[in-house]
N, C-alpha and C positions, 0 to 999 in steps of 0.2 A: 504493500500500500504506500502510495506517494503522499507526502505531507506538503501542504501549502499554507501560506498566510491567508490567501483569499482565492476562492474559485468563483468565477462568474458563469452562470448558465445563460447563454444567449450571446451571439456575436454581432448583434445589430448596433446602431449608433450608440445607444446607452451602454451596452455590454463591452464593445471593443474599446470605446473611449475610457470606460472605467478601468479596464484591464491595463491599458497603456499608462494611465495616470498612477495606478497602484504600483506598477513596476518602476516607474520613474521615481516614486517616493520610497523605494527600497523594499517593497513587499514581494515575496515570492508568489507569483501569480499564474493561474491557469484559466483558460476560457474554453467552455464547452459549447459546441454549436453543431446542430444536425443538418444545417442547410448545405446546399451545393458549394457555397463559398461564403466567406465572412462578409459581413455588411448587412445581414438581415433583410427585411422587407425593403427598406429604404434604398439600398444600393442595388439589390438584385431585381426586385419587381415593384418598385415604388418610386421614390423621389427622383433618382437618377435616370432610369429609363423613361419615365414620363416627361421629364424636362428635356431629354434628348429629342423626343418626338415633338414636344411643344416648340423647341428651337427649330427643328427641321421643317415643321409645317408652317412656322412663321416665315422662314426664309422663302419657302415656296410661295406663300401669299405675297410677300414683298416683290418677288420676281414677277409674279403674275399681274400685280396691280400698281406697284409704285416705281419699279425700275425705269419704265419709260418716262415717268414724270421727272426723272433725274438725268435723262439723256442716255440711259443704258438700254439699248435695244437687244433684248435677249430672245426674241421670238416667242413662241408659246411653250413655256416650261412644262415638263411632264414629270410625274412621280414614278420612280422605280421603287416599289414597295419592298422588294427583296433587299435592295441596296440600303434603303432607309433602316430596315431591321438590322442589317449588318453594322451600320453606323451606331445604332442604339446598343447593340451587344458589345461593340468595341468599347464604348464608354463605360459600360458595366465592368468589363474585364480590367480595364485600366485602373478603376477605383478599387476593385476587390484585390487585385494584385498589390496595390499600394498598402492595403491593410496587412496582407501577408508579410510584406517587407517590414512594416512597423512592428509586427509581432516578433519577428526574428531579431530586429534591431534592439528591442527592449527585453529580449529573453523571456517571452511569455510562452508558456506551454499551451499549444493549441490541441485540444482533444476533440476529434471529430466523432459525433454520434449524439444520441438522445440521452440527456442527463436526467436521472431520477433520484430524488432525495431518499435516503434510507435511514438517516438520522439527522440530528441538528447540526452535525459537522461532517457528514459523509454523503458522497454522491456516487451513484453507480452508472457507468457508461459501458454498454456492450459487455456486461458481465464482469467488468473490472471496477474496483472501488478506489475512490480518491478521498482523502481526508483534508480538511481545512479548518483553520481557526474561525473563519467567517465565510459565509456564502452570500452571493448577490444574485437575485433573480431578475433577469433582463430579457424575458422571453417574448416581449412584444405583443402584437395583436394579429387578428386575422379578419377577413371580410365577413360581414353578415349578409343574410338575405331576408326575405319576407316569408311568413308561414306558407307552406305548400308550394313554394317556388324553389326548385332545385337548380343550383348552378352547375352546369356541365362543362363549362369553359370552352364550349364550341359555339352554341347558339345563344345560350344564356350565360354570360360571363361576369366574373368579378373584375376588379381593376387589373389583376394579374393576367387574365385571359385577354383583356382589351388591349394590352400592350403587345400581344403577339398573334393577332388575328392573321389567318392565312391570306386574306386579301382585304382591301378597303371596301367596306360594305356600301351599298347604295343608300340604305336607311339604317339609322341607329336610334334606338329608344334608350334613354338614360333614366333609370329610376332613382331619383335623388338629386336635389339641386344644391348640394353642398360642394365642398372644395374638389373632391375627386371627380364627381360627375361633371362639373363645369370645366375642369382642366382637360379631361379626356374627351368630353364633348367638343371642346374647342379644337383639339387636334384633328378629329375626323371632319368637323365642319370645314376647316381650312383646306382639307384634302379632297373636298367635294362631296362628302356624305351629307344627306339630309338628316339633321339631328333634331330630335324632340326630347326635351327635358320634362319629366313628370315629377312634381314636387307636392308633398302632402300639405305643407303650410302655404300661406298666402304670399310668401316672398321667398326668393332664393337667399342663400347664406343668411338666415334669419338672426343669427347671433351677432352679426357684425353691424357696424353703423348703418342706419337705415338709408341715409343719403347715398352711401356706397352701394348698398343693395339695389336701390332704385336705378342708379345710374349704370351699374354693371348690367342690369337686366335690359335697359334701353339700348346700350351699346351692343350687347350680344344679339339682341333681336335684329338690330341694324345689320349685323354681320351674317344674318340668315338663320340663326338658331330659333327653334319654335319652343315655347314654354307653355306647359299646362300646370298651373298652380291650383291649390285646393282640390286635389284629386287623390283618391284612394285606390290603389291597385288591388283588384280582386283576385285575378289569376292570369297566368300566361300559358297558352296552349300552343303546341307545335302542330301546324297544319300544312302538310306538303312543303316542308322545309322553310315555311314562313312562320313567324311568331305572331299570334293573335293575343293582344293585350286587352283584357277586360278591366275597366276601371270605372269608378263612380265620380262624376263631376259634383263635388260637394257644394259648389255655388248654385248650380241649377237643380241639384238633387236628381240627377239623371244617370242612368247606366249607359256607358259609352264604350266603344271598342276602337282599337287602332292596330295596324300591322307594322311589322318591322323585320328586317333581315337578321339583326342582332339586337339583343337586349343586354345592356350593362347594368348590373345591380350595384348601385353606389349608395347603399342605404346605411353606411357606417361600418364600424369595425368593433370587434369585441376582444377583450383580453385573452391571451393564450396562456391559461393557467391550469388547464386540465392535463392529466398525465404526468405531472411533475412529482407526484408523491407528497406534495406540500401538506395537503389536508390529512393524509395518513399519519404524518408525524406530529399532528396537532396544530398545523398552520391554519389561520382563519382567512376565508375569502367572503365577500359579500354576495348577494343574490345574482349580481351581474358578472361574477367571476373575478372582480377586481380584488387585489390584495391590499387591505388597509395597512397604512404605515404611520409612524409618528413623524414629527418634524425632521428627524434625522434619517428618514426612509427605512427605519427599522420596523420589522413585522412584529407580531406578538411573540415570535421566537427570537430571543435576543441576539443569536448568532447569525440570523438570516435577515438580509436587507432586500428590498425590491425597488426597482426603478423603471421609468419609462411607461409604455402603454399598458403594462400589466397593473399599474397603480392608478390612483385617481388623478384627474386633471386632463388637460388637452393632450391629444395624441399627436405629438410633434417630435420629430427626430432631434431637434436642437434642445427641446425641453429634456429629453432623455439623456442627452450628452451632458447637460448641466448637472443633472442628478447623478450621473456616473462619476463626474469629477468631485462633486460634493461628498459622495460616499467614500471615494478613494481617500480624500483628504481627512475625513473623519476617522477612517481605519488607521491612518498614519499618524493620528494624534493631533491633527490640525482642526481648525474650525472653518466652516463654510455655511453660509445661509443663502438660499436661493430667493430672489425677489420674483415671485410668480406673477406679480402685477406688471412686470416689465419684460415679458416674453412676447416677441413679435409673431404675428401670424401673417402668412403670405399666400395669395392665390396667384398662380402663374398663368393666368389667362392673358390676353392682349386686349386692352391694357392690363397690367398687373394691378393687384390689390394688396395693400399692406396695412396692418393695424397693430397698435400697441396701446396698452392702458385702457381707460374706461371710455365707454360710448356715452352719447347724450342720454340714451334710454336709461343706462345704469346710473348716471349722475342725477337724473330726475327722480329715480326710485329712492335714492338715499337723501334727497332734498339738498344736494350740494349746489350752491350758486356758482355758475361758471360763465366764462366768456368764450365766444367762438371766433376763431380767426380762419378765414377761408380764402384760398387763392386758386383760380382756374389755370390749368396748363395752357389755355388759349392765350395767356399773357406771357408765356415762357418761350423765348426764341428758339431754344434747343428742341423743345417738344414740337414746335411747328415744322422745323426742317426735317424731322423724322416722321412726319405725318401721324403724330400721336398726341394730339392736344385736346382731347375731349374730356379729360378727367380733372381732378382737383386735389389739393391738400387741405385738410381741415385739422386745426390744432385747437384743443380744448384746454383752457387754463382756469385756475381758481379765480373767482370774481374779485377777491380782495388781495391775495398774495401774488397772483399771476403765475403761480407754480404750474408747470405743465402736468395735466392729468391724463391726456390721451392724444393720439394722433392717428388719423385715418386718411389713407391715400389711395386714389385710383388714378393711374397714369404710368408713363414710361419709367421703367426701372424702379418702381415703387418698393420692391423687395430689397433693393440696395440702399436707397436714400432714407428709408425708415430708421436705419441704425443711428443716424445722427441724433434723432429724437430719443432713441433708447438710451444713448449715453447721457444726454441731457437730463432725462428723467431719473437715471440712476444717481446722478449728483444733485437731484432736487432743483434743477434749473428752472428759471422762469421763461415765459415766452419772449420777454424782452432780452434775455441773455442770448437766445437764438437770433433775434432780430438785430442785435448789435454785433453779431459775428460776421465778418466779411466772407462772402461766398464767391468763388471763382465764376467768371462769366465767359462763355455761355454754358451753363450746366443745368441738369434737371433739378438739382438740389437747391437752386435759387428759389424754387417754389416753396421750399420749407421756410426760408427767410421771409418771403413775402407773406405767407400765412401767419408767421409769428408777428410781423408788423401789423397785420390785420387785427391782432388781439389788442393792439394799442391804437395809434392815430390813424393807421390805414396803410395798405400796401401801396407801393410805388406804381407798379404796372397794372393797375386794376381800376 
């Protein structure tokens, strides 16, 4: 039996980052993962491949619609789906090989196989036992479906299957108007598929800022996507290689049907906590399968910690990474506290959406007086020259102190420029602090400065 200071079960963003940090801090570390390669859902069948296809489809759209406006005559571009898939797979391989290299560099024992807890300090993998002072569960999550709808990854697919379809479908029905559904729907819409989004609630991305939600809906509709909100999916039947979707229009209280070549189930994800043996050794999970933890990410078993999607909170790779680092530092005798109010959320549609902190709805609910600073990208020179000026930046600050409480962006490179506000919020900065900071011209981030100015006397270019 091999002894370690810490064993991490799961090699996704939370798990592999935790392993690297543990080793850097002098802990003898092992990481167990049953996947085809390190990196978990994010690198293999999630964040990275989806962004590769989003990037490729965006370039195709630019070549088709905007190149000629810049004097680039490229003829009629065509999609080679096989080559696009090879490009996607190449990006995955580069990233997973990078983690392999980092594991070797940091002397981390990589144990390939399914890990099962057999005690508070022992894990069994393929019949062999490993012992550790502490264990970290970083097993991630898996796609969910709806009752009586089985995902076969051929006609009815999860996000995993949607990334590797054999051909670009003529029609695609997406069940769920959240992040995954909108991103993958955008990919196929730009590649020529007729995309329809079915959402149970009366708006898409309902947890985000409502101005953002309304504007993204308007923009995506203009791009050709069809939206059916306030509808409940009853069943999906396969009829002669076509999918018939029966749903109820909750607005009109009518039973309706639609047809599609492919259905993408984007109804959310659930924690992957079964089969770990955690419950069998006294570990507690809630009714949804989430593993409850204290502020140090410690479970009810003192030697076992849990991070990422298998615990409460938003299911984001960067949130899992932060938790992995925090647990590693804790195990090494250091202190680390995560500010969960300052974790950005990004949707990689075109335009991108990014959000951090509180929304207006949340501020109203807690009766917090606030100011709104808003600036449209229509007044940003850089946004105009890349044909992406239909969005805005909105900054929310405290009515009295001017301290930044939240920021919500829809526009070019929103996922990159949001971090300026994240840093400002981490240091308790005011909107005026951002407004007084010189921003290079011409950049997208000038819109941040202008929105901050709008919290005071007013923006310059508005």
